[in-house]
PDB file of N, CA, C and O in Angstrom:
ATOM      1  N   MET A   1     193.277 241.650 108.362  1.00  0.00           N
ATOM      2  CA  MET A   1     192.164 241.676 107.983  1.00  0.00           C
ATOM      3  C   MET A   1     190.944 240.823 107.796  1.00  0.00           C
ATOM      4  O   MET A   1     191.502 240.096 106.975  1.00  0.00           O
ATOM      5  N   GLU A   2     189.924 240.389 107.866  1.00  0.00           N
ATOM      6  CA  GLU A   2     189.073 240.009 108.039  1.00  0.00           C
ATOM      7  C   GLU A   2     187.830 239.616 107.394  1.00  0.00           C
ATOM      8  O   GLU A   2     187.036 240.084 108.211  1.00  0.00           O
ATOM      9  N   TYR A   3     187.152 239.106 106.539  1.00  0.00           N
ATOM     10  CA  TYR A   3     185.654 240.040 105.654  1.00  0.00           C
ATOM     11  C   TYR A   3     184.830 238.696 105.992  1.00  0.00           C
ATOM     12  O   TYR A   3     185.470 237.793 106.532  1.00  0.00           O
ATOM     13  N   GLU A   4     183.979 238.567 105.822  1.00  0.00           N
ATOM     14  CA  GLU A   4     183.150 237.099 105.185  1.00  0.00           C
ATOM     15  C   GLU A   4     182.116 237.755 104.109  1.00  0.00           C
ATOM     16  O   GLU A   4     181.573 238.845 103.928  1.00  0.00           O
ATOM     17  N   VAL A   5     182.161 236.231 103.386  1.00  0.00           N
ATOM     18  CA  VAL A   5     181.983 236.622 102.116  1.00  0.00           C
ATOM     19  C   VAL A   5     180.979 235.044 101.818  1.00  0.00           C
ATOM     20  O   VAL A   5     181.082 234.007 102.474  1.00  0.00           O
ATOM     21  N   SER A   6     180.435 235.191 101.136  1.00  0.00           N
ATOM     22  CA  SER A   6     179.215 234.286 100.250  1.00  0.00           C
ATOM     23  C   SER A   6     178.857 233.474  99.667  1.00  0.00           C
ATOM     24  O   SER A   6     177.838 233.964  99.179  1.00  0.00           O
ATOM     25  N   ILE A   7     178.934 232.381  99.263  1.00  0.00           N
ATOM     26  CA  ILE A   7     179.076 231.658  98.418  1.00  0.00           C
ATOM     27  C   ILE A   7     177.685 231.028  97.306  1.00  0.00           C
ATOM     28  O   ILE A   7     176.683 230.362  97.568  1.00  0.00           O
ATOM     29  N   ASP A   8     178.092 231.476  96.316  1.00  0.00           N
ATOM     30  CA  ASP A   8     176.597 231.026  95.392  1.00  0.00           C
ATOM     31  C   ASP A   8     176.655 229.631  94.989  1.00  0.00           C
ATOM     32  O   ASP A   8     177.606 228.884  95.220  1.00  0.00           O
ATOM     33  N   LYS A   9     175.563 229.311  94.357  1.00  0.00           N
ATOM     34  CA  LYS A   9     175.151 227.859  93.931  1.00  0.00           C
ATOM     35  C   LYS A   9     176.359 227.215  93.119  1.00  0.00           C
ATOM     36  O   LYS A   9     176.656 226.020  93.099  1.00  0.00           O
ATOM     37  N   GLN A  10     176.994 228.266  92.450  1.00  0.00           N
ATOM     38  CA  GLN A  10     178.047 227.051  91.223  1.00  0.00           C
ATOM     39  C   GLN A  10     179.730 226.975  92.527  1.00  0.00           C
ATOM     40  O   GLN A  10     180.690 226.214  92.407  1.00  0.00           O
ATOM     41  N   GLY A  11     179.507 228.050  93.638  1.00  0.00           N
ATOM     42  CA  GLY A  11     180.562 227.559  94.749  1.00  0.00           C
ATOM     43  C   GLY A  11     182.029 228.963  94.430  1.00  0.00           C
ATOM     44  O   GLY A  11     183.207 229.003  94.786  1.00  0.00           O
ATOM     45  N   ARG A  12     181.179 229.893  93.633  1.00  0.00           N
ATOM     46  CA  ARG A  12     181.781 230.465  93.972  1.00  0.00           C
ATOM     47  C   ARG A  12     181.956 231.915  95.273  1.00  0.00           C
ATOM     48  O   ARG A  12     180.944 232.253  95.887  1.00  0.00           O
ATOM     49  N   MET A  13     182.871 232.400  95.455  1.00  0.00           N
ATOM     50  CA  MET A  13     182.647 233.471  96.378  1.00  0.00           C
ATOM     51  C   MET A  13     183.824 234.335  95.370  1.00  0.00           C
ATOM     52  O   MET A  13     184.629 234.081  94.475  1.00  0.00           O
ATOM     53  N   VAL A  14     183.362 235.436  96.116  1.00  0.00           N
ATOM     54  CA  VAL A  14     184.202 237.084  95.737  1.00  0.00           C
ATOM     55  C   VAL A  14     184.956 236.877  96.928  1.00  0.00           C
ATOM     56  O   VAL A  14     184.512 236.563  98.033  1.00  0.00           O
ATOM     57  N   ILE A  15     186.813 237.200  96.407  1.00  0.00           N
ATOM     58  CA  ILE A  15     187.381 237.727  97.317  1.00  0.00           C
ATOM     59  C   ILE A  15     187.744 239.163  97.227  1.00  0.00           C
ATOM     60  O   ILE A  15     188.356 239.714  96.312  1.00  0.00           O
ATOM     61  N   PRO A  16     187.112 239.864  98.694  1.00  0.00           N
ATOM     62  CA  PRO A  16     187.224 241.683  98.467  1.00  0.00           C
ATOM     63  C   PRO A  16     187.905 242.201  98.380  1.00  0.00           C
ATOM     64  O   PRO A  16     188.868 242.057  99.134  1.00  0.00           O
ATOM     65  N   ALA A  17     187.892 243.305  97.266  1.00  0.00           N
ATOM     66  CA  ALA A  17     188.702 244.476  96.708  1.00  0.00           C
ATOM     67  C   ALA A  17     189.959 244.861  97.506  1.00  0.00           C
ATOM     68  O   ALA A  17     190.978 244.746  96.825  1.00  0.00           O
ATOM     69  N   PRO A  18     190.152 245.257  98.677  1.00  0.00           N
ATOM     70  CA  PRO A  18     190.999 245.775  99.956  1.00  0.00           C
ATOM     71  C   PRO A  18     191.733 244.294  99.425  1.00  0.00           C
ATOM     72  O   PRO A  18     192.418 244.395  98.407  1.00  0.00           O
ATOM     73  N   LEU A  19     191.628 242.992 100.034  1.00  0.00           N
ATOM     74  CA  LEU A  19     192.205 241.973  99.777  1.00  0.00           C
ATOM     75  C   LEU A  19     193.312 241.331  98.470  1.00  0.00           C
ATOM     76  O   LEU A  19     194.498 241.039  98.317  1.00  0.00           O
ATOM     77  N   ARG A  20     191.970 241.355  97.675  1.00  0.00           N
ATOM     78  CA  ARG A  20     192.619 241.186  95.617  1.00  0.00           C
ATOM     79  C   ARG A  20     194.030 242.629  96.231  1.00  0.00           C
ATOM     80  O   ARG A  20     195.087 242.209  96.702  1.00  0.00           O
ATOM     81  N   ARG A  21     193.842 243.871  96.138  1.00  0.00           N
ATOM     82  CA  ARG A  21     195.073 244.521  95.861  1.00  0.00           C
ATOM     83  C   ARG A  21     196.126 244.487  96.739  1.00  0.00           C
ATOM     84  O   ARG A  21     197.205 245.056  96.577  1.00  0.00           O
ATOM     85  N   LEU A  22     195.714 243.643  97.902  1.00  0.00           N
ATOM     86  CA  LEU A  22     197.114 243.984  98.443  1.00  0.00           C
ATOM     87  C   LEU A  22     197.589 242.886  98.170  1.00  0.00           C
ATOM     88  O   LEU A  22     198.237 242.518  99.150  1.00  0.00           O
ATOM     89  N   LEU A  23     197.642 241.887  97.089  1.00  0.00           N
ATOM     90  CA  LEU A  23     197.525 240.407  97.061  1.00  0.00           C
ATOM     91  C   LEU A  23     198.439 240.474  95.486  1.00  0.00           C
ATOM     92  O   LEU A  23     199.446 239.888  95.090  1.00  0.00           O
ATOM     93  N   GLY A  24     197.427 241.595  94.810  1.00  0.00           N
ATOM     94  CA  GLY A  24     197.936 241.681  93.118  1.00  0.00           C
ATOM     95  C   GLY A  24     197.075 241.552  92.662  1.00  0.00           C
ATOM     96  O   GLY A  24     196.846 242.367  91.769  1.00  0.00           O
ATOM     97  N   LEU A  25     196.252 240.721  92.868  1.00  0.00           N
ATOM     98  CA  LEU A  25     194.957 239.852  91.886  1.00  0.00           C
ATOM     99  C   LEU A  25     194.462 240.456  90.623  1.00  0.00           C
ATOM    100  O   LEU A  25     193.310 240.717  90.967  1.00  0.00           O
ATOM    101  N   GLY A  26     194.534 240.744  89.730  1.00  0.00           N
ATOM    102  CA  GLY A  26     192.972 241.463  89.094  1.00  0.00           C
ATOM    103  C   GLY A  26     192.743 240.462  88.467  1.00  0.00           C
ATOM    104  O   GLY A  26     192.702 239.337  88.965  1.00  0.00           O
ATOM    105  N   GLU A  27     192.556 240.742  87.236  1.00  0.00           N
ATOM    106  CA  GLU A  27     191.164 240.022  86.678  1.00  0.00           C
ATOM    107  C   GLU A  27     192.310 238.757  85.552  1.00  0.00           C
ATOM    108  O   GLU A  27     193.321 238.950  84.876  1.00  0.00           O
ATOM    109  N   GLY A  28     191.557 237.646  85.819  1.00  0.00           N
ATOM    110  CA  GLY A  28     192.012 236.530  84.820  1.00  0.00           C
ATOM    111  C   GLY A  28     193.740 235.420  86.237  1.00  0.00           C
ATOM    112  O   GLY A  28     194.430 234.402  86.196  1.00  0.00           O
ATOM    113  N   GLY A  29     193.479 236.772  87.276  1.00  0.00           N
ATOM    114  CA  GLY A  29     195.282 236.786  88.056  1.00  0.00           C
ATOM    115  C   GLY A  29     194.705 234.968  88.657  1.00  0.00           C
ATOM    116  O   GLY A  29     193.522 234.716  88.428  1.00  0.00           O
ATOM    117  N   ARG A  30     195.466 233.960  89.297  1.00  0.00           N
ATOM    118  CA  ARG A  30     195.198 232.497  89.671  1.00  0.00           C
ATOM    119  C   ARG A  30     195.919 232.361  90.915  1.00  0.00           C
ATOM    120  O   ARG A  30     196.843 233.083  91.290  1.00  0.00           O
ATOM    121  N   VAL A  31     195.335 231.205  91.628  1.00  0.00           N
ATOM    122  CA  VAL A  31     195.480 231.162  92.831  1.00  0.00           C
ATOM    123  C   VAL A  31     195.853 229.822  93.345  1.00  0.00           C
ATOM    124  O   VAL A  31     195.858 229.193  92.286  1.00  0.00           O
ATOM    125  N   VAL A  32     196.117 229.104  94.119  1.00  0.00           N
ATOM    126  CA  VAL A  32     196.277 228.286  94.039  1.00  0.00           C
ATOM    127  C   VAL A  32     195.115 227.488  95.749  1.00  0.00           C
ATOM    128  O   VAL A  32     195.458 228.150  96.729  1.00  0.00           O
ATOM    129  N   VAL A  33     194.566 226.940  95.960  1.00  0.00           N
ATOM    130  CA  VAL A  33     193.863 226.591  96.675  1.00  0.00           C
ATOM    131  C   VAL A  33     193.621 225.070  96.982  1.00  0.00           C
ATOM    132  O   VAL A  33     193.196 224.130  96.310  1.00  0.00           O
ATOM    133  N   ARG A  34     194.405 225.325  99.266  1.00  0.00           N
ATOM    134  CA  ARG A  34     194.686 224.123  99.141  1.00  0.00           C
ATOM    135  C   ARG A  34     194.025 224.305 100.398  1.00  0.00           C
ATOM    136  O   ARG A  34     193.906 225.443 100.850  1.00  0.00           O
ATOM    137  N   TYR A  35     193.449 223.009 101.195  1.00  0.00           N
ATOM    138  CA  TYR A  35     192.910 222.535 102.357  1.00  0.00           C
ATOM    139  C   TYR A  35     193.908 221.805 102.710  1.00  0.00           C
ATOM    140  O   TYR A  35     194.252 220.762 102.152  1.00  0.00           O
ATOM    141  N   ARG A  36     194.633 222.525 104.039  1.00  0.00           N
ATOM    142  CA  ARG A  36     195.069 221.896 105.656  1.00  0.00           C
ATOM    143  C   ARG A  36     194.436 221.902 107.139  1.00  0.00           C
ATOM    144  O   ARG A  36     193.768 222.762 107.712  1.00  0.00           O
ATOM    145  N   ASP A  37     194.745 221.034 107.421  1.00  0.00           N
ATOM    146  CA  ASP A  37     194.118 221.520 109.098  1.00  0.00           C
ATOM    147  C   ASP A  37     193.163 222.067 108.775  1.00  0.00           C
ATOM    148  O   ASP A  37     193.347 223.281 108.678  1.00  0.00           O
ATOM    149  N   GLY A  38     191.677 221.581 108.433  1.00  0.00           N
ATOM    150  CA  GLY A  38     190.062 222.340 108.392  1.00  0.00           C
ATOM    151  C   GLY A  38     190.842 224.289 108.357  1.00  0.00           C
ATOM    152  O   GLY A  38     190.611 225.328 108.975  1.00  0.00           O
ATOM    153  N   ILE A  39     191.688 223.903 107.382  1.00  0.00           N
ATOM    154  CA  ILE A  39     191.800 225.753 106.905  1.00  0.00           C
ATOM    155  C   ILE A  39     191.840 225.219 105.404  1.00  0.00           C
ATOM    156  O   ILE A  39     192.255 224.138 104.986  1.00  0.00           O
ATOM    157  N   LEU A  40     191.207 226.449 104.620  1.00  0.00           N
ATOM    158  CA  LEU A  40     190.959 226.040 103.773  1.00  0.00           C
ATOM    159  C   LEU A  40     192.390 227.331 103.213  1.00  0.00           C
ATOM    160  O   LEU A  40     192.791 227.990 104.172  1.00  0.00           O
ATOM    161  N   GLU A  41     192.986 227.623 102.054  1.00  0.00           N
ATOM    162  CA  GLU A  41     194.464 228.922 102.581  1.00  0.00           C
ATOM    163  C   GLU A  41     194.247 228.849 100.109  1.00  0.00           C
ATOM    164  O   GLU A  41     194.339 228.132  99.112  1.00  0.00           O
ATOM    165  N   LEU A  42     193.991 229.991 100.535  1.00  0.00           N
ATOM    166  CA  LEU A  42     193.886 230.691  98.783  1.00  0.00           C
ATOM    167  C   LEU A  42     195.741 231.403  98.188  1.00  0.00           C
ATOM    168  O   LEU A  42     195.800 232.605  98.449  1.00  0.00           O
ATOM    169  N   ARG A  43     196.270 231.189  97.919  1.00  0.00           N
ATOM    170  CA  ARG A  43     197.860 231.650  97.398  1.00  0.00           C
ATOM    171  C   ARG A  43     197.675 232.040  96.328  1.00  0.00           C
ATOM    172  O   ARG A  43     197.416 231.452  95.278  1.00  0.00           O
ATOM    173  N   PRO A  44     197.822 233.184  96.601  1.00  0.00           N
ATOM    174  CA  PRO A  44     197.915 234.021  94.972  1.00  0.00           C
ATOM    175  C   PRO A  44     199.608 233.354  94.031  1.00  0.00           C
ATOM    176  O   PRO A  44     200.675 233.170  94.615  1.00  0.00           O
ATOM    177  N   ILE A  45     199.344 233.104  92.404  1.00  0.00           N
ATOM    178  CA  ILE A  45     200.310 232.688  91.979  1.00  0.00           C
ATOM    179  C   ILE A  45     200.578 234.376  90.972  1.00  0.00           C
ATOM    180  O   ILE A  45     199.898 235.194  90.353  1.00  0.00           O
ATOM    181  N   ASP A  46     202.467 234.060  91.472  1.00  0.00           N
ATOM    182  CA  ASP A  46     202.518 235.414  90.706  1.00  0.00           C
ATOM    183  C   ASP A  46     203.554 235.583  89.564  1.00  0.00           C
ATOM    184  O   ASP A  46     204.715 235.985  89.641  1.00  0.00           O
ATOM    185  N   ARG A  47     202.719 235.105  88.301  1.00  0.00           N
ATOM    186  CA  ARG A  47     202.923 235.107  87.316  1.00  0.00           C
ATOM    187  C   ARG A  47     204.307 235.683  86.685  1.00  0.00           C
ATOM    188  O   ARG A  47     205.034 235.067  85.905  1.00  0.00           O
ATOM    189  N   ASP A  48     204.521 237.009  87.193  1.00  0.00           N
ATOM    190  CA  ASP A  48     205.555 238.022  86.885  1.00  0.00           C
ATOM    191  C   ASP A  48     206.855 237.420  87.269  1.00  0.00           C
ATOM    192  O   ASP A  48     207.777 237.388  86.454  1.00  0.00           O
ATOM    193  N   LEU A  49     206.987 236.905  88.560  1.00  0.00           N
ATOM    194  CA  LEU A  49     208.030 236.138  89.472  1.00  0.00           C
ATOM    195  C   LEU A  49     208.130 235.232  88.295  1.00  0.00           C
ATOM    196  O   LEU A  49     209.135 235.444  87.617  1.00  0.00           O
ATOM    197  N   GLU A  50     207.120 233.993  87.751  1.00  0.00           N
ATOM    198  CA  GLU A  50     207.706 233.187  86.532  1.00  0.00           C
ATOM    199  C   GLU A  50     208.469 233.334  85.820  1.00  0.00           C
ATOM    200  O   GLU A  50     209.397 232.635  85.413  1.00  0.00           O
ATOM    201  N   LYS A  51     207.930 234.814  85.494  1.00  0.00           N
ATOM    202  CA  LYS A  51     208.281 234.912  83.637  1.00  0.00           C
ATOM    203  C   LYS A  51     210.453 236.053  84.932  1.00  0.00           C
ATOM    204  O   LYS A  51     211.608 236.308  84.590  1.00  0.00           O
ATOM    205  N   ARG A  52     210.232 236.101  85.280  1.00  0.00           N
ATOM    206  CA  ARG A  52     211.346 236.947  86.559  1.00  0.00           C
ATOM    207  C   ARG A  52     212.948 236.265  85.737  1.00  0.00           C
ATOM    208  O   ARG A  52     213.864 236.453  84.936  1.00  0.00           O
ATOM    209  N   VAL A  53     211.946 234.878  87.291  1.00  0.00           N
ATOM    210  CA  VAL A  53     212.637 233.926  87.365  1.00  0.00           C
ATOM    211  C   VAL A  53     213.025 233.380  85.516  1.00  0.00           C
ATOM    212  O   VAL A  53     214.235 233.562  85.390  1.00  0.00           O
ATOM    213  N   LYS A  54     212.660 233.030  84.671  1.00  0.00           N
ATOM    214  CA  LYS A  54     212.596 232.191  83.545  1.00  0.00           C
ATOM    215  C   LYS A  54     213.660 233.284  82.904  1.00  0.00           C
ATOM    216  O   LYS A  54     214.337 232.553  82.182  1.00  0.00           O
ATOM    217  N   ARG A  55     214.331 234.972  82.721  1.00  0.00           N
ATOM    218  CA  ARG A  55     215.089 235.125  81.977  1.00  0.00           C
ATOM    219  C   ARG A  55     215.717 235.276  83.204  1.00  0.00           C
ATOM    220  O   ARG A  55     216.913 235.200  82.923  1.00  0.00           O
ATOM    221  N   TRP A  56     215.643 235.399  84.067  1.00  0.00           N
ATOM    222  CA  TRP A  56     217.075 235.339  84.847  1.00  0.00           C
ATOM    223  C   TRP A  56     217.600 233.610  84.542  1.00  0.00           C
ATOM    224  O   TRP A  56     218.492 233.680  83.696  1.00  0.00           O
ATOM    225  N   ILE A  57     217.412 232.480  84.840  1.00  0.00           N
ATOM    226  CA  ILE A  57     217.703 232.210  83.890  1.00  0.00           C
ATOM    227  C   ILE A  57     218.379 231.611  82.853  1.00  0.00           C
ATOM    228  O   ILE A  57     219.190 230.694  82.730  1.00  0.00           O
ATOM    229  N   LYS A  58     217.384 232.982  81.616  1.00  0.00           N
ATOM    230  CA  LYS A  58     218.212 232.579  80.343  1.00  0.00           C
ATOM    231  C   LYS A  58     219.421 232.821  80.525  1.00  0.00           C
ATOM    232  O   LYS A  58     220.310 232.044  80.177  1.00  0.00           O
ATOM    233  N   THR A  59     219.800 234.917  81.605  1.00  0.00           N
ATOM    234  CA  THR A  59     221.158 235.222  81.625  1.00  0.00           C
ATOM    235  C   THR A  59     222.314 234.393  82.141  1.00  0.00           C
ATOM    236  O   THR A  59     223.467 234.279  81.724  1.00  0.00           O
ATOM    237  N   VAL A  60     221.417 233.615  83.596  1.00  0.00           N
ATOM    238  CA  VAL A  60     222.482 232.494  83.594  1.00  0.00           C
ATOM    239  C   VAL A  60     223.230 232.257  82.640  1.00  0.00           C
ATOM    240  O   VAL A  60     224.127 233.020  82.280  1.00  0.00           O
ATOM    241  N   MET A  61     222.990 231.300  82.173  1.00  0.00           N
ATOM    242  CA  MET A  61     222.831 230.391  80.875  1.00  0.00           C
ATOM    243  C   MET A  61     223.813 231.018  79.905  1.00  0.00           C
ATOM    244  O   MET A  61     224.964 230.645  79.680  1.00  0.00           O
ATOM    245  N   LYS A  62     223.487 231.524  79.639  1.00  0.00           N
ATOM    246  CA  LYS A  62     224.220 232.766  79.034  1.00  0.00           C
ATOM    247  C   LYS A  62     226.094 233.351  79.276  1.00  0.00           C
ATOM    248  O   LYS A  62     226.882 233.819  78.455  1.00  0.00           O
ATOM    249  N   VAL A  63     226.246 233.055  80.726  1.00  0.00           N
ATOM    250  CA  VAL A  63     227.713 233.940  81.551  1.00  0.00           C
ATOM    251  C   VAL A  63     228.478 232.079  81.241  1.00  0.00           C
ATOM    252  O   VAL A  63     228.272 230.907  81.559  1.00  0.00           O
ATOM    253  N   ASN A  64     229.529 233.034  80.324  1.00  0.00           N
ATOM    254  CA  ASN A  64     230.692 231.359  81.056  1.00  0.00           C
ATOM    255  C   ASN A  64     231.293 231.363  81.692  1.00  0.00           C
ATOM    256  O   ASN A  64     232.367 231.705  81.196  1.00  0.00           O
ATOM    257  N   PRO A  65     231.405 231.114  83.032  1.00  0.00           N
ATOM    258  CA  PRO A  65     232.333 231.149  84.329  1.00  0.00           C
ATOM    259  C   PRO A  65     233.674 230.637  84.064  1.00  0.00           C
ATOM    260  O   PRO A  65     233.813 229.595  83.424  1.00  0.00           O
ATOM    261  N   GLN A  66     234.526 231.200  84.445  1.00  0.00           N
ATOM    262  CA  GLN A  66     236.341 230.915  84.125  1.00  0.00           C
ATOM    263  C   GLN A  66     236.516 230.380  85.630  1.00  0.00           C
ATOM    264  O   GLN A  66     235.884 231.032  86.461  1.00  0.00           O
ATOM    265  N   PRO A  67     237.388 229.131  86.193  1.00  0.00           N
ATOM    266  CA  PRO A  67     238.120 229.218  87.913  1.00  0.00           C
ATOM    267  C   PRO A  67     238.741 230.466  87.982  1.00  0.00           C
ATOM    268  O   PRO A  67     238.615 231.123  86.948  1.00  0.00           O
ATOM    269  N   PHE A  68     239.557 231.150  89.146  1.00  0.00           N
ATOM    270  CA  PHE A  68     240.215 232.176  88.722  1.00  0.00           C
ATOM    271  C   PHE A  68     241.628 230.847  88.539  1.00  0.00           C
ATOM    272  O   PHE A  68     241.823 229.775  89.113  1.00  0.00           O
ATOM    273  N   SER A  69     242.224 231.442  87.680  1.00  0.00           N
ATOM    274  CA  SER A  69     243.789 231.008  87.800  1.00  0.00           C
ATOM    275  C   SER A  69     244.985 231.332  87.959  1.00  0.00           C
ATOM    276  O   SER A  69     245.884 230.512  87.768  1.00  0.00           O
ATOM    277  N   GLU A  70     245.294 232.967  88.454  1.00  0.00           N
ATOM    278  CA  GLU A  70     245.584 233.975  88.852  1.00  0.00           C
ATOM    279  C   GLU A  70     246.577 233.403  90.210  1.00  0.00           C
ATOM    280  O   GLU A  70     246.714 232.202  90.443  1.00  0.00           O
ATOM    281  N   GLU A  71     246.965 234.062  90.705  1.00  0.00           N
ATOM    282  CA  GLU A  71     247.902 233.355  92.523  1.00  0.00           C
ATOM    283  C   GLU A  71     247.444 234.563  92.785  1.00  0.00           C
ATOM    284  O   GLU A  71     247.647 235.719  92.414  1.00  0.00           O
ATOM    285  N   ILE A  72     246.793 234.004  93.501  1.00  0.00           N
ATOM    286  CA  ILE A  72     245.876 235.301  95.357  1.00  0.00           C
ATOM    287  C   ILE A  72     247.397 236.426  95.936  1.00  0.00           C
ATOM    288  O   ILE A  72     248.449 235.815  96.124  1.00  0.00           O
ATOM    289  N   GLU A  73     247.399 237.630  96.119  1.00  0.00           N
ATOM    290  CA  GLU A  73     248.470 237.838  96.931  1.00  0.00           C
ATOM    291  C   GLU A  73     248.287 237.415  98.686  1.00  0.00           C
ATOM    292  O   GLU A  73     247.397 237.546  99.526  1.00  0.00           O
ATOM    293  N   GLU A  74     250.073 236.684  98.640  1.00  0.00           N
ATOM    294  CA  GLU A  74     250.292 236.300  99.221  1.00  0.00           C
ATOM    295  C   GLU A  74     249.927 236.885 100.974  1.00  0.00           C
ATOM    296  O   GLU A  74     250.091 236.274 102.030  1.00  0.00           O
ATOM    297  N   SER A  75     249.413 238.217 100.739  1.00  0.00           N
ATOM    298  CA  SER A  75     248.671 238.223 102.766  1.00  0.00           C
ATOM    299  C   SER A  75     247.663 239.542 101.888  1.00  0.00           C
ATOM    300  O   SER A  75     247.743 240.294 100.917  1.00  0.00           O
ATOM    301  N   TRP A  76     246.711 239.166 103.029  1.00  0.00           N
ATOM    302  CA  TRP A  76     245.568 239.445 103.053  1.00  0.00           C
ATOM    303  C   TRP A  76     245.659 240.666 104.137  1.00  0.00           C
ATOM    304  O   TRP A  76     246.330 240.139 105.025  1.00  0.00           O
ATOM    305  N   LYS A  77     245.356 242.050 104.591  1.00  0.00           N
ATOM    306  CA  LYS A  77     244.849 242.463 105.631  1.00  0.00           C
ATOM    307  C   LYS A  77     243.824 241.895 106.928  1.00  0.00           C
ATOM    308  O   LYS A  77     243.468 242.445 107.970  1.00  0.00           O
ATOM    309  N   TRP A  78     243.593 240.810 106.464  1.00  0.00           N
ATOM    310  CA  TRP A  78     242.844 239.749 107.435  1.00  0.00           C
ATOM    311  C   TRP A  78     242.966 238.899 108.569  1.00  0.00           C
ATOM    312  O   TRP A  78     242.655 238.624 109.728  1.00  0.00           O
ATOM    313  N   ILE A  79     244.143 238.446 106.668  1.00  0.00           N
ATOM    314  CA  ILE A  79     244.372 236.643 107.393  1.00  0.00           C
ATOM    315  C   ILE A  79     245.095 236.369 106.424  1.00  0.00           C
ATOM    316  O   ILE A  79     244.758 237.087 105.483  1.00  0.00           O
ATOM    317  N   ASP A  80     246.323 235.375 106.024  1.00  0.00           N
ATOM    318  CA  ASP A  80     247.396 234.960 105.404  1.00  0.00           C
ATOM    319  C   ASP A  80     247.140 233.561 104.961  1.00  0.00           C
ATOM    320  O   ASP A  80     246.237 232.749 105.165  1.00  0.00           O
ATOM    321  N   ARG A  81     247.903 233.564 104.497  1.00  0.00           N
ATOM    322  CA  ARG A  81     247.508 232.157 103.148  1.00  0.00           C
ATOM    323  C   ARG A  81     248.088 231.691 104.242  1.00  0.00           C
ATOM    324  O   ARG A  81     247.641 232.458 105.095  1.00  0.00           O
ATOM    325  N   GLU A  82     249.232 230.467 105.140  1.00  0.00           N
ATOM    326  CA  GLU A  82     249.838 230.080 106.010  1.00  0.00           C
ATOM    327  C   GLU A  82     248.401 229.417 107.322  1.00  0.00           C
ATOM    328  O   GLU A  82     247.974 228.293 107.583  1.00  0.00           O
ATOM    329  N   TYR A  83     248.101 230.700 107.791  1.00  0.00           N
ATOM    330  CA  TYR A  83     246.746 230.207 108.881  1.00  0.00           C
ATOM    331  C   TYR A  83     245.794 229.452 107.380  1.00  0.00           C
ATOM    332  O   TYR A  83     245.695 228.239 107.200  1.00  0.00           O
ATOM    333  N   ALA A  84     245.163 230.578 106.416  1.00  0.00           N
ATOM    334  CA  ALA A  84     244.185 229.933 105.022  1.00  0.00           C
ATOM    335  C   ALA A  84     244.454 228.239 105.425  1.00  0.00           C
ATOM    336  O   ALA A  84     243.486 227.780 106.031  1.00  0.00           O
ATOM    337  N   GLU A  85     245.218 227.560 105.273  1.00  0.00           N
ATOM    338  CA  GLU A  85     245.492 226.502 104.727  1.00  0.00           C
ATOM    339  C   GLU A  85     245.761 225.807 105.841  1.00  0.00           C
ATOM    340  O   GLU A  85     245.966 224.643 105.495  1.00  0.00           O
ATOM    341  N   ARG A  86     245.887 225.952 107.251  1.00  0.00           N
ATOM    342  CA  ARG A  86     245.879 225.394 108.118  1.00  0.00           C
ATOM    343  C   ARG A  86     244.872 224.942 108.749  1.00  0.00           C
ATOM    344  O   ARG A  86     244.828 223.906 109.412  1.00  0.00           O
ATOM    345  N   LYS A  87     243.582 226.115 108.460  1.00  0.00           N
ATOM    346  CA  LYS A  87     242.428 226.040 108.824  1.00  0.00           C
ATOM    347  C   LYS A  87     241.525 225.089 107.921  1.00  0.00           C
ATOM    348  O   LYS A  87     240.526 224.545 108.390  1.00  0.00           O
ATOM    349  N   LEU A  88     241.972 224.899 106.458  1.00  0.00           N
ATOM    350  CA  LEU A  88     241.344 224.290 105.855  1.00  0.00           C
ATOM    351  C   LEU A  88     242.310 222.816 106.174  1.00  0.00           C
ATOM    352  O   LEU A  88     241.891 221.914 105.448  1.00  0.00           O
ATOM    353  N   GLY A  89     243.057 222.521 106.743  1.00  0.00           N
ATOM    354  CA  GLY A  89     243.807 221.347 107.138  1.00  0.00           C
ATOM    355  C   GLY A  89     245.028 220.786 106.165  1.00  0.00           C
ATOM    356  O   GLY A  89     245.765 219.829 106.402  1.00  0.00           O
ATOM    357  N   ILE A  90     245.034 221.923 104.640  1.00  0.00           N
ATOM    358  CA  ILE A  90     246.121 222.143 103.865  1.00  0.00           C
ATOM    359  C   ILE A  90     247.534 221.981 104.364  1.00  0.00           C
ATOM    360  O   ILE A  90     248.391 221.407 103.693  1.00  0.00           O
ATOM    361  N   HIS A  91     247.701 222.360 105.238  1.00  0.00           N
ATOM    362  CA  HIS A  91     249.332 222.156 105.740  1.00  0.00           C
ATOM    363  C   HIS A  91     249.669 221.723 106.490  1.00  0.00           C
ATOM    364  O   HIS A  91     250.884 221.679 106.684  1.00  0.00           O
TER     365      HIS A  91
END
C-alpha cells in the first residue's frame, strides 16, 4: 500500500486509516521514527507486547527448575547410552 500525505505547518502528518488499522495504531499509539539511507521509517511500538513480556518474565522468575537427578532409561527407541557417550566424547 502506498499513500501520499501532506505535512502541516507544525510538521504533523496523518497516517491513513487503513494503515493505522493494519498496524494496530489507535489514539495514543506510539511509533519509533528513524531515518536511514534516505528513508523515513515509522515502526509501531506494541505496548501490549511489552506488558506480555513483563508478565512472562515474572512467571518465569517464579519457577524453580531443578536439574534431572534420576537415572535415564538405558535403552531409547532411537539412541542408546553407549552411542550418546561416544558422540559426546565421554566413552
